[in-house]
N, C-alpha and C positions, 0 to 999 in steps of 0.2 A: 787306377784299378781299385776296386772296392775291397778293403782288407777285411770287412765283416764276413765275406764269404769263406775266408780261410781262418777265421778266429778260433774255430773249434777243432782244428787239427792238433794232434798230440805233439807236434814239434814245430819249431820255428827256426829256419835257417838264417844265419846272418846274411845281410845283404852284400857285404863286402867279400864273402867267400867265393873264390874262383872255382867254377864247376869244371872248366876245361883247361888243362895245362898242356904244355908241349910234350911232356912225358906221357900223359894219358893219350894224346893223339898218336904218338909213336907206338905205344902199346896196342892201341886199336888197329892201327895200320898193319902192324906185324901179324896180329891175330887174324884179321880179315883176309889179308893176302895169303897167309898160310892155310886158312880154311878153304879159300877158293882153289888153291893148288891141290889140296887134298881131295876136295870133291870133284874137281876136274879129272884127276887121275882115276878116281873110282867110277865116274860116269862114262868115261870113254868106252868102256867095254859094254855098256848098256844101250848104246845108240844102234838102232837096227839099220845099219847101212854099211856098205863096203867102200864108199867114197871117203877118203881121208879128210877132204875139206868139210863134208857134211858132219863127220864125226867130231871135228874140232868145233864147228859152228854150234851144233846142238849140245855138246858137252859144256861149252863155255856159256851158252845162254842159260842152260839149266843150273850150272854152277853159280852164275851171277844172281839168279833168283834166290837160290838157297843161301848164298852169302849175304844178300840183303836181309833175309830173315835172321841170320846169325848176328848181323850187326845190330838189328833192332833188339834182339834178345840180350846182347851184350850191354846195350845202353840201358835197358830196363833193369838188368842185374846191378849196374852201377848205381842207379837211382835208389833201388831198394836197399842196397848195402849202405849207401850214404844216409838214408832215413833211419835204418836200424842203428848205425853208429851214433847218429845224433840223438836218438831216443835213449840209448844206453848212457849217454853223457849226463842226462838229467838225473 
């Protein structure tokens, strides 16, 4: 990889720094599962059907899409937080 592309960034992270730890994976898992359960509970009442199977299917499909967006936002938050902490150390 060409390091000249990243030479003008305001920070440089150490190469040996672990970005993913078992604790961070566990925290992510708990937050994502909790968000899915919360959204599933909220979305069940918004499915326009009387069939319980269809309510479960569409509420879970919609909740999974929203949970994926939540997971991406969580990862972006972690990256921005890590960069800000690294910038403040300098």
